[in-house]
N, C-alpha and C positions, 0 to 999 in steps of 0.2 A: 100625390105621393103618400103612400101609407107608411107610417112610422110606428115602431113598437119598441117597448122596453123589454129586455130579457133579464129577469131578476134571478140570479143564481142563488141557490140556497144550499141544500145538501145534495147537489148534483154538479160537482166541480169537474166537469169533463165535457168534451165536445161530442165524442162518439156515444151512441145510444142515449141521446138526450132528447126526449120527446118534445119538451117545451121549446127548446132551441130550434129543433127541426120545424115545428109548426110555425114559429115566428118567422123563420127565413122563407118558408113557403108562402106566407100570407102578407109579408111586408116588403117594401122596397128598401127600407133602412131599418136596422135594429141597433139599439144602444144597450150594451151589457152593463150590469151593475151588481155589486155585492155589498151587503151591509154588515159592518162590524158592530152589531147591536150593543149598546151600552150595558144592557142587562146581562150580557154574556161576557163581554170583553173588558169590563171594569176590573183591572188588576188589583185595585185597592179595596174591593168589596169584601165584606165579612159576613158569611163565609164566601170564599171565592168560588166562582163557577167555572173557571178556566185556569189551568196551570200552564207553566211556561212550555212544557213538553208538547202538549196538544196544540197550544197557540203556534209554536214553531212549525209543527206539521201542517197546520191549516195554511199558514202564510206561505210555506213552500209550495203548497198546492195551488194557491191563488196566483203566485208569481208565474208558475208554469202555465196556468190557464190564461193569464193575461198575455203572455208571449205567444201562445197558440192563436189566440183571437187576433192579435195584431198582425201575425203572419198571414192571416186570411183577409186582412183589410178591415178588420173590426176595431172597436174601441171599448174599453172597459173602465168604469168608474168605481171608486171605492169610497163609501160613505160611512161615517162613524155616528150617524144619527139613527133614529128609529125608522124602520121601513114604512110604517103606517103613516108617518108624518112626511117623509122625504120623497117617496115615490110619486105622489100627486104633483109635487113641485117640479121634480125632474121631468115628468111627462109634459108638463106645461112648457118648460124651458126648451125641451127637445122638439116639441110639436107632435108628440105621440098621442094616439087615442086609445091605446091598449097596452096592457102589461101581461107578459107571459111568465109563468112560474110553475115549478114542480109542486104538486100537492104534498103536504107533509102530514104526519100522523099524530104528533104529540100536541098537547093542549095549547101551549103558548103559540106555537106556529099556526095551528088551525084558528086560533083567535085572531091572529094577524090577518089571515085570509078573510075572515068575516068582517073585520073592521075596514079592510081595503075594498072589499066587494061593494060596499055601500057608497064608496067615493069615486071609484074608477071602474073601467072595463077590465076586470081581472080574469084572465083565461088560464085555468089550471089544467095541468096534465099529470099523468102518472109517472112512474119511474123510480119510486122509493124502494120497491121490492119486486118480487117476481109475479105477484098477484095484485090486482086492484079489487076494490070492493065489489065491482060488478062481476068479477070472476068467481066469487064465493057462491057455493050451492045453498046458501041460506042468507037471510037478512042479517045485518050487523047486530041488531038487537037479539038475535037468536044465536049469537056466537057461542059455541060450546064452552063450557066452564073449564074443561081440561084439555091439554094439548093432544092426548091420544085420540080423543073423539074428533077434534079439529082435523088432525092429520088424516084419519081414515075417510072422513067426508070429502076433504079437499082433493086427496090423491085419486079418488075414483074418476073424476072428470077433469083433471088438471091439464090445461093446455097453456103453454107459455108462449107469449108473443115472440115474433122475430125481432132482431136487433134493428135499431134505427141507424142509418149510415152517418158517418161524420160529415160535416159540411165541407164543401170545396172552396167556398169563398163567402165573404161577408161584406156588406156595404154600410158605411156610417160616415156622415159628413161632420159629425160632432167632434170638436177638439176637446180632448180630456182636460178636466180642471182639477183632477186629484191624482194622487199616486198611492201605491200600496204602502202603508206605514210599516216601519221596522218593528221588530220584537221589542227592542228597548224603548222606542218612542211610545209604545203602548203601555209601558210600565212593567214589562216582564224581563226577567233575567235570562241572559244567554245560558244555555245548558249544553254541556259537552256530552257526547255519547259515552256511556259506561261500557268498558270493554267486556263486561260480563253479560251484557244485554243479549237476548235471544236473537235479535236482528237489528240492524241499523235502519230503522224505518225512515224513509224519505218521502215527503209528500208529493202528490202529483199523479196524474193518470199514467204517465210513462213508467214511473217506479212501481205502481201497482200492477200494471200489466206485465212488466218484466219479472216481478216476483211470482206472479201467478204462473207464468210460463216456466220459470225455473223450478218451482215447487211441484207442479203437475207433470211436466214433460222431462226436463233435464234431470232432476233429482228423483223423478218417478215415485214420489211420496204418496200420491193419491191411492195407489193400489193397496196400501197397508194402513190407511188413515184410521180405520176403526180400531186397530190394534195399538196404534201409537198415540192417539189423540189426547190421552191423559198424561203424556209426558210433561216434564217440567224444565229440562235443561236442553238447550240447543234450538236450532231453527226449524228442523224438519218434522217434529212430532205432530204439529198441527198446521193448518193452512196459513194462519196469521194474515189473512186477507182483511180482517175486520177493521183495521185503521183506515184503509182505503174505501171500504164499503160504507163506513160510518158517515163520511162526508161526500160520498158519491164520486170519488175519483175513478172508481170502477163501479159498474152497476151489478146488482144481484142477477140480472138476466144475463149479463156477460159471463158471470161465473157459472150459471146454470148451463149455458150452451158449451162452455169449455169442458165441463164435466161430461156432457153428452158426447162431445167430440172424442174425448179420451175413451169413453166406453165403447164407442164405435171403432176406434183405431187401435186400442190396446186391450183393455179388459173392462168388463162390467162385473162387479162383485159387491159384497156387503160393504166394503170400504167406500166405493164410489157412491153407492146409495147413501151412505151415512153422511157424506158432506151435503147431499141434497136434503137429508133429514134435518141437518143443522140449519140449512136455509129455511126450512119450514118452521122451525122454532122461532127464527127471526120474524117470519111472517105472522105467526101466532101473536107474538108480543106487539107487533105493529097494530093488529086489529083489536087487541085488548086496549091499547092506548086510544084508538079511535072510539071504541065502544064506551069507555069509562071516563075519558077526558081528564079533568083535573084530579079525579080520585086517586090515580096511581101515584100522585105526588103527595098524598096526605097520609097521616100516620095510620089510620084504620084501613087504608088501601081500598080494595073493592069488596071486602067482606061486609055484609050487613050485620054489624055488631056495635053495641054500645060499650063494649069493653074498653076500659081506659088503658091505653098503651103506655109502656114505661118511657121515661125520658132519659133514664140512665144517669151515670155519674161522669161529669166532665173530665176528671182526672183519669178514670179508667179508660174512657174513650180516647183520650190523648195518648195514653200508653199503647193502645191498639194501633192508632194511626202511625206512631213512630216505631212500631215493631219492638216494643219493650214489655211484652206480656210474659207470663210464665211459660208460654208454649213456643218452642223454637221453630216449629213448622209454620205457625202463623207469622212469627217475626220475620222469617226469611222471605215469605211472600210479600209482606207489607214493605219491607225494605226494597225488594225488587220493584214494586209499584212506584215508590217514591223516587227511585233512582232512574227508572227507565220509562215509566208510564204504561208498562205492560205487566200483566199477571195472567198465568194460565187459567183455563176454565176450571180445572181442578182446584187451583189455589183460590179462585174467587168464591167457589162454593164453600170451601173450608173456612176461610177467614170470616165470611158472612155468618155461617153457622156458629162459629166461635163467639163472635161479637154478640149475637142475639141470644143464643141458648146457654153458653158457658159464662159469659160476662154479664148477661142480663141487660144489655144496652139497646138503644133505640135503632131499629133497622133503618129508619129514614135518615139518621145522621150518617150511617154507613154508606147509604146510597149517594148522599150528597158528597161525601169524601171521594167516592169513586168518580162521580161526575167531574170533580175538579181535576183528578189526577190521571184518569185513563186516557191513553192516546186514541183509543177506539170507542170513546164514549158515544153511546146512542141512547137517547132518553127512554125509548120503548123497551129495549132489551135490558138496560141497566135497572130501571125501576121495576120492570116486570120480574126479573130474576130476584131482586131484593125482596119484593113483596112475597114471592114464592117461598123464600127461605125464612121470611119474617112471620109466616103464618097468616098473612092477610091478602094472599093473591090466589093464583090459579093452581092450587095444590090440593088434591083429594085427601092427602094426609095432613092432619091438623098440626103436627109438630115435627117438621123435618129437621132433625138434629143429627149431625155427623159425629162419629166417634173419632176424634182427632188423632188419638194414639194409633188406632188401626189404619186410618187414612195415611198417616206418615209412614208407617211400617210398609204398607202396600205400595205406595206411589213414590216413596223416597227411601227404599230399604237400606241403601248404603250411605245415606245422608249426603249424597253428592250435591243435591240442591241446597240443603242447609249449610253445608261447608262452603259452598260458593258464595252465599250471601251473608253469612254470619262470621266469615273469617276476619 
């Protein structure tokens, strides 16, 4: 009897899950496991890498996933140790000779893969994005330095795979020894939803797919996405799929084919293309992370420079975090982030530019603050975008600074957003 471990990572779903599909095809029994890694889930760490809002969203997603697995006859374990230490032990206890997992992109996760591969039979599959490295029309080391060149080359021959079907059943004789910990048992505070939030984000594949259907089909927002995407108040101006994408409750491929279905059945226009365009930005930063590894988490980023980057002033940085700067537009965005875990794309660009170029602070500290608080935190996109605005990333312009006064006048002309969050 062949037994395998399925290590869930940022693919918290059953549908379109290549590693799970492969495990069920190749094994008689599979045991599912998720690791609440101490380096991420330590609520007492300074600086913290996980805030209570994102922790709650992930735990909701895991609770739903566990229930779905149990309904199919499967079992899921939750482990609060390090995957590189605990997976070999779990495999021995279960009698498994292989471990299936989704291949990740960021440095810490790829290091896990390297460390485990020398200990066990680790079988990695794709699924993090719409493209895999083998789909690229160039070697990873030849990754274009700027997005526009990447997009042009990739789009010429882009072919997106079909979806993997959800499993119909699972077999596992293992009796679970653990249970999903609660938010408070992990040291996080309960966090009620702020009534001003753009959306009441609930973790899990069902919630992600429900919102995707509502936003694309029921609210019919996709057809005007290019015109509305820089909005700041309300649910409809952007897709807001990123929280579910970030931990894989829905896959980027599922989003891609939903867009294509909409184009086929309703309309194909600049707006429908623009959501695909945003998916390609996500792909670009994924491959930047693979190409440069730990460099995207370092102060000098991916630029070959000996320039000494500023560390900034702790008091100034604290005022920025708390939304107590001289700029009301920045303050409103930072308060929204603290209260809800969300900030619009326009807001993220402006507060980052302000921190780096107006306040003269450390971009890396800003990126780490976003890592802690964003409900849709993704290491590749987060650090890729911060490097971009910090002048140490994939930007052909050396100093991308925003005029905050003009930005506020254009994107919040009636001060609706500022009044909402500064009242």
